[in-house]
C-alpha positions as CSV (number, residue, x, y, z in Angstrom):
1,H,23.0,12.6,-14.9
2,V,25.5,15.3,-14.7
3,D,26.7,16.8,-18.0
4,P,30.0,18.8,-17.0
5,V,30.3,20.1,-20.6
6,K,26.9,21.6,-21.0
7,R,26.9,22.3,-17.2
8,Q,23.5,20.6,-16.8
9,I,21.8,18.1,-14.5
10,W,19.2,15.7,-15.6
11,F,17.1,14.3,-12.9
12,E,13.7,12.7,-12.0
13,A,11.5,14.1,-9.3
14,S,7.9,14.1,-8.1
15,G,5.6,16.7,-6.6
16,M,6.7,19.5,-9.1
17,N,3.2,20.0,-10.6
18,S,0.5,21.1,-8.2
19,Q,-2.2,20.0,-10.7
20,E,-1.2,16.4,-10.7
21,D,-0.8,13.5,-8.3
22,P,2.2,14.5,-6.3
23,Y,3.7,11.0,-6.5
24,W,4.0,10.9,-10.2
25,V,7.6,11.0,-11.3
26,H,8.7,13.3,-14.2
27,A,12.1,14.0,-15.8
28,Y,13.8,17.4,-15.8
29,R,16.9,19.3,-16.9
30,I,18.4,22.3,-15.1
31,G,21.6,24.3,-15.3
32,F,24.4,24.3,-12.7
33,D,23.4,27.8,-11.9
34,G,19.8,26.7,-11.0
35,K,18.4,28.3,-14.1
36,G,16.6,26.9,-17.2
37,L,14.5,24.2,-15.5
38,T,12.9,22.3,-18.3
39,A,10.3,19.6,-18.0
40,L,11.0,16.7,-20.3
41,T,8.0,14.5,-19.8
42,P,4.8,16.4,-20.6
43,E,2.2,13.7,-20.3
44,P,0.2,13.6,-17.0
45,A,1.5,10.2,-15.9
46,N,4.2,8.4,-13.9
47,H,7.4,8.5,-16.0
48,H,10.9,6.9,-16.2
49,I,13.6,7.7,-18.8
50,E,16.5,5.7,-20.0
51,F,19.4,7.1,-22.0
52,S,21.2,5.5,-25.0
53,P,24.8,4.6,-24.3
54,D,26.1,7.8,-26.0
55,R,23.4,9.9,-24.3
56,R,22.3,11.4,-27.5
57,Y,18.7,9.9,-27.2
58,Y,16.5,8.8,-24.4
59,V,13.4,6.6,-24.1
60,D,10.5,7.8,-22.0
61,L,8.2,5.0,-20.5
62,W,5.1,6.3,-18.9
63,S,1.7,5.0,-17.6
64,R,-1.0,5.5,-14.9
65,I,-3.1,3.0,-13.1
66,D,-5.8,3.7,-15.7
67,L,-3.4,4.2,-18.7
68,P,-1.4,1.3,-20.2
69,P,2.3,1.8,-20.7
70,R,3.5,3.9,-23.6
71,M,7.1,4.4,-24.9
72,A,8.5,7.2,-27.0
73,L,12.0,8.1,-28.3
74,Y,13.4,11.6,-27.8
75,R,16.5,13.5,-28.9
76,A,18.5,14.7,-25.9
77,S,19.9,17.9,-27.4
78,D,16.5,19.6,-27.9
79,N,14.0,17.1,-26.4
80,A,12.4,16.6,-29.7
81,K,10.0,13.6,-29.9
82,L,11.3,11.4,-32.7
83,Q,9.0,8.4,-32.6
84,Q,6.2,6.9,-30.6
85,I,7.6,3.4,-30.1
86,E,4.8,1.4,-28.6
87,T,1.6,1.4,-26.6
88,A,0.6,-1.7,-24.6
89,D,-2.5,-3.5,-25.9
90,I,-4.7,-4.4,-23.1
91,S,-7.8,-5.5,-25.1
92,E,-7.5,-9.2,-23.9
93,L,-7.2,-7.9,-20.3
94,V,-10.3,-5.8,-20.6
95,A,-12.2,-8.6,-22.3
96,A,-11.3,-10.9,-19.4
97,G,-13.1,-8.4,-17.1
98,W,-10.2,-6.3,-15.8
99,Q,-11.0,-2.7,-15.0
100,P,-8.6,0.0,-13.7
101,P,-8.4,1.1,-10.2
102,L,-10.0,4.4,-9.3
103,S,-7.7,7.2,-8.0
104,F,-9.1,9.3,-5.1
105,H,-7.8,12.0,-2.8
106,S,-9.2,13.9,0.1
107,K,-8.0,16.2,2.9
108,G,-6.0,14.7,5.8
109,R,-6.2,15.4,9.5
110,D,-4.9,18.9,9.1
111,G,-7.8,19.9,6.8
112,K,-5.4,21.0,4.0
113,T,-3.0,18.2,3.0
114,D,-4.2,15.9,0.2
115,I,-4.1,12.2,1.0
116,W,-4.0,10.0,-2.1
117,G,-5.2,6.5,-2.6
118,V,-6.8,4.1,-5.0
119,L,-9.9,1.9,-5.0
120,H,-9.7,-1.5,-6.7
121,L,-13.3,-2.1,-7.9
122,P,-15.2,-5.4,-7.7
123,A,-15.7,-7.7,-10.6
124,N,-18.8,-6.8,-12.5
125,F,-19.0,-3.5,-10.7
126,D,-22.4,-2.0,-10.6
127,P,-22.5,1.6,-9.1
128,T,-26.2,1.1,-8.1
129,K,-25.2,-1.6,-5.6
130,K,-23.3,-1.3,-2.3
131,Y,-19.9,-2.9,-1.7
132,P,-18.1,-3.7,1.5
133,V,-14.6,-2.2,1.9
134,V,-11.2,-3.9,2.9
135,E,-8.1,-1.8,3.1
136,N,-4.7,-3.2,2.1
137,I,-2.3,-1.4,4.4
138,Y,1.5,-0.9,4.4
139,A,2.6,2.2,6.2
140,G,6.3,1.7,6.6
141,P,7.9,5.2,6.8
142,H,10.7,4.2,4.3
143,G,8.4,4.7,1.3
144,S,5.1,5.2,-0.3
145,F,3.1,2.3,-1.5
146,V,-0.1,3.2,-3.4
147,P,0.4,2.1,-7.1
148,K,1.0,4.9,-9.6
149,S,1.8,2.9,-12.7
150,F,-0.2,0.5,-14.8
151,S,-0.5,-3.1,-13.5
152,R,-2.5,-6.1,-14.6
153,W,-2.6,-7.2,-11.0
154,T,-6.1,-7.9,-9.7
155,E,-6.8,-7.9,-5.9
156,P,-8.3,-11.3,-5.2
157,L,-10.8,-9.8,-2.8
158,T,-12.4,-7.9,-5.7
159,Q,-13.5,-11.1,-7.2
160,L,-15.5,-11.8,-4.2
161,G,-17.4,-8.5,-4.2
162,F,-15.2,-6.3,-2.1
163,V,-13.7,-2.9,-2.9
164,V,-10.1,-2.9,-1.9
165,A,-8.5,0.4,-0.9
166,Q,-4.8,1.5,-0.7
167,I,-3.9,4.8,0.9
168,D,-0.6,6.6,1.7
169,G,-1.4,8.4,5.0
170,M,0.8,10.8,6.9
171,G,4.0,9.2,8.1
172,T,4.8,7.5,4.8
173,N,7.6,8.9,2.5
174,N,7.8,11.0,-0.7
175,R,5.9,14.0,0.4
176,S,7.1,16.9,2.8
177,R,9.3,16.6,5.8
178,A,6.3,17.4,8.1
179,F,4.2,14.7,6.4
180,H,7.0,12.2,7.0
181,D,7.8,13.2,10.5
182,V,4.4,12.1,11.8
183,A,5.9,8.6,12.1
184,W,8.8,9.7,14.3
185,K,8.5,7.8,17.6
186,N,4.9,7.1,16.6
187,L,4.5,4.0,14.4
188,K,1.2,3.4,16.2
189,D,-0.2,6.3,14.2
190,A,0.3,4.6,10.8
191,G,-1.7,7.5,9.2
192,F,-5.0,6.2,10.6
193,P,-6.5,9.6,11.2
194,D,-6.0,10.5,7.6
195,R,-7.0,7.0,6.3
196,I,-10.4,7.1,8.2
197,L,-11.1,10.6,6.9
198,W,-10.3,9.3,3.3
199,H,-12.7,6.4,3.7
200,K,-15.4,8.7,4.9
201,A,-14.8,11.1,2.1
202,A,-15.0,8.3,-0.4
203,A,-18.3,7.1,1.1
204,A,-19.6,10.6,0.8
205,Q,-18.7,10.9,-2.9
206,Y,-19.6,7.2,-3.9
207,P,-22.9,5.8,-2.6
208,W,-21.6,2.3,-3.5
209,Y,-18.8,2.6,-1.0
210,D,-20.0,0.9,2.2
211,I,-17.9,1.6,5.3
212,S,-20.3,0.1,7.9
213,N,-18.1,-3.0,8.4
214,V,-14.5,-2.2,7.2
215,G,-11.8,-4.8,7.1
216,I,-8.0,-4.4,6.8
217,F,-5.0,-6.5,6.1
218,G,-1.3,-6.2,5.8
219,A,2.1,-8.0,6.0
220,S,5.3,-7.2,8.0
221,A,4.9,-3.5,9.1
222,G,1.5,-3.7,7.4
223,G,0.7,-6.6,9.7
224,Q,1.5,-4.4,12.7
225,S,-0.7,-1.7,11.3
226,A,-3.6,-4.1,10.7
227,V,-3.6,-5.2,14.3
228,S,-3.2,-1.5,15.5
229,A,-6.5,-0.7,13.5
230,L,-8.5,-3.0,15.9
231,L,-6.5,-1.9,18.9
232,F,-6.7,1.8,18.5
233,H,-9.6,2.4,16.0
234,P,-12.2,-0.2,16.7
235,D,-15.0,2.2,16.0
236,F,-14.0,2.2,12.4
237,Y,-12.1,-1.1,11.6
238,K,-13.9,-4.4,12.4
239,V,-12.0,-7.2,10.9
240,A,-8.2,-7.6,10.4
241,V,-5.7,-10.1,9.0
242,A,-2.0,-9.6,10.0
243,K,0.7,-11.6,8.2
244,N,4.3,-12.0,9.6
245,G,3.8,-8.7,11.6
246,C,6.2,-6.9,13.8
247,F,4.0,-6.4,16.8
248,D,6.5,-4.9,19.2
249,N,9.3,-2.7,17.8
250,R,11.6,-3.8,20.7
251,I,11.7,-7.3,19.3
252,D,12.1,-6.9,15.6
253,K,15.4,-6.1,13.8
254,T,17.0,-3.1,15.6
255,W,18.2,-1.1,12.5
256,W,14.7,-0.7,11.0
257,N,12.9,0.1,14.2
258,E,15.3,2.5,15.6
259,L,15.3,4.5,12.4
260,W,11.6,5.5,13.2
261,M,11.3,4.9,16.9
262,G,14.7,6.3,18.0
263,W,17.0,5.4,20.8
264,P,17.1,4.9,23.8
265,V,13.9,2.9,24.2
266,G,11.2,5.1,25.6
267,I,7.5,5.0,26.5
268,E,6.6,5.4,22.9
269,Y,7.7,1.8,22.2
270,S,5.1,0.5,24.6
271,Q,2.5,2.9,23.3
272,S,3.0,1.5,19.8
273,S,3.2,-2.1,20.9
274,A,0.4,-4.4,19.9
275,V,1.7,-6.8,22.6
276,D,1.3,-4.2,25.4
277,N,-2.0,-3.2,24.1
278,A,-3.4,-6.7,23.3
279,H,-6.1,-6.3,26.0
280,R,-7.7,-3.5,23.9
281,L,-8.6,-5.9,21.0
282,Q,-12.0,-5.4,19.6
283,G,-13.4,-7.0,16.3
284,K,-12.2,-10.1,14.5
285,L,-8.4,-10.9,14.2
286,M,-6.5,-13.5,12.2
287,I,-2.7,-13.8,12.6
288,A,-0.6,-15.6,10.0
289,V,3.0,-16.5,10.6
290,G,5.7,-18.4,8.7
291,E,7.9,-20.8,10.6
292,M,11.1,-19.8,8.8
293,D,10.6,-16.0,8.6
294,D,14.2,-14.5,8.6
295,N,13.0,-10.9,8.4
296,V,10.6,-10.6,11.3
297,D,11.1,-13.1,14.0
298,P,8.1,-15.4,14.3
299,F,8.4,-14.9,18.1
300,C,6.7,-11.5,17.4
301,S,3.4,-13.3,16.4
302,F,3.7,-15.8,19.1
303,Q,4.3,-13.1,21.7
304,L,1.2,-11.3,20.6
305,A,-0.8,-14.6,20.6
306,D,0.3,-15.3,24.1
307,R,-0.8,-11.9,25.4
308,L,-4.1,-12.2,23.6
309,I,-4.7,-15.6,25.2
310,K,-3.8,-14.1,28.6
311,A,-6.3,-11.2,28.0
312,G,-9.0,-13.8,27.2
313,K,-9.4,-12.5,23.6
314,D,-10.7,-14.6,20.7
315,F,-8.6,-14.7,17.5
316,D,-7.5,-17.0,14.8
317,I,-3.9,-18.0,14.0
318,V,-2.5,-19.7,11.0
319,Y,1.0,-21.2,11.4
320,V,2.7,-22.2,8.1
321,P,5.6,-24.7,8.4
322,G,8.6,-23.9,6.3
323,A,7.2,-20.5,5.1
324,N,9.5,-17.4,5.2
325,H,8.6,-13.7,5.3
326,H,7.4,-13.5,1.7
327,T,5.9,-17.0,1.0
328,L,3.0,-17.8,3.3
329,G,1.5,-19.4,0.3
330,T,-1.9,-19.9,-1.3
331,Y,-3.3,-21.7,1.8
332,T,-2.9,-18.5,3.9
333,E,-4.3,-16.4,1.1
334,R,-7.4,-18.7,1.0
335,K,-7.7,-18.4,4.7
336,L,-7.6,-14.6,4.4
337,L,-10.3,-14.6,1.8
338,D,-12.5,-16.9,3.9
339,F,-12.0,-14.8,7.0
340,F,-13.3,-11.7,5.2
341,V,-16.1,-13.6,3.6
342,R,-17.2,-15.0,6.9
343,N,-16.8,-11.8,9.0
344,I,-17.7,-9.1,6.6
345,L,-20.1,-10.7,4.1
346,G,-21.6,-12.9,6.7
347,Q,-21.5,-15.8,4.4
348,T,-20.1,-19.3,4.9
349,P,-17.0,-20.1,2.8
350,P,-16.7,-23.4,0.9
351,D,-16.2,-26.6,2.9
352,W,-12.6,-27.3,1.9
353,N,-12.7,-30.7,3.6
354,S,-15.7,-31.9,1.8
355,K,-13.7,-34.1,-0.6
356,P,-10.1,-35.4,-0.8
357,I,-7.5,-33.2,-2.6
358,E,-4.6,-34.8,-4.3
359,L,-1.2,-33.3,-3.4
360,E,1.0,-32.3,-6.2
């Protein structure tokens, strides 16, 4: 908001406090002359403010992954806190077994940049036990994707005894220009050098964090990255599920891919292509694709499958009639869970054909 009378700018920004998670958003006010910078949201959390229609007051809503939402009313003229409006009650959520994700950060590939992520802990977590790890990846350079605010969402895999990790490696957005530029003409990278170091640091700090047989899954650009994990980092990642992935940036929609891979098409497109590198596959792979995907052409998945077959590679593929980019459905999610149970836990999933199931 720009106030031409008081000659002030009100804005939200992240990365202003070196002692906090650099992705947390705070609100500030500053004069047109660049002086008088004032922080308006003191609590260490992720914030968003909304003004009253006359801009005399504003409401601050804040939370963290381990802190339920809180809301307070402030007076805009002097930023005085007038009233604590509400604090979310999560007692029923906790009673049902919910527990907050664990924030963790470690140094990246350069030895100095902090890489931030979260760990979603298993149901009935016991720190004296060991738990296998599956990473939920999305590394599109247009944003950052690790949750920073409170959510009641529970990763389904945690209910089966997995730790689920989410990490924002180099190449994602909302950090420095150098951090972001890692992705330029290099979507193959997907921050993997940072992600692997992060996992190893977590394992060094937490004895229960078992990285002996790491899985990974993702959708869309995350699907591309999940496959890349097995192609380019098979020494670390062993099992992957890729949903509606863009596996060759020369095939997917031009506008998105050329933003990060550039024009004209160069050797870097082939270097990042899962199709051109399909012969490198090691580990266990499942591809899931929706028939009516109008975001990433289903041909991307079939092209990869064709190249894997020609390379003599074993893999699973789930084709979902009528599904689009975002609605692969509960059947696919069950196949994902079964795939990790079978290939990481080494257990046999339920026999879903053991009895008839009535269609709704």
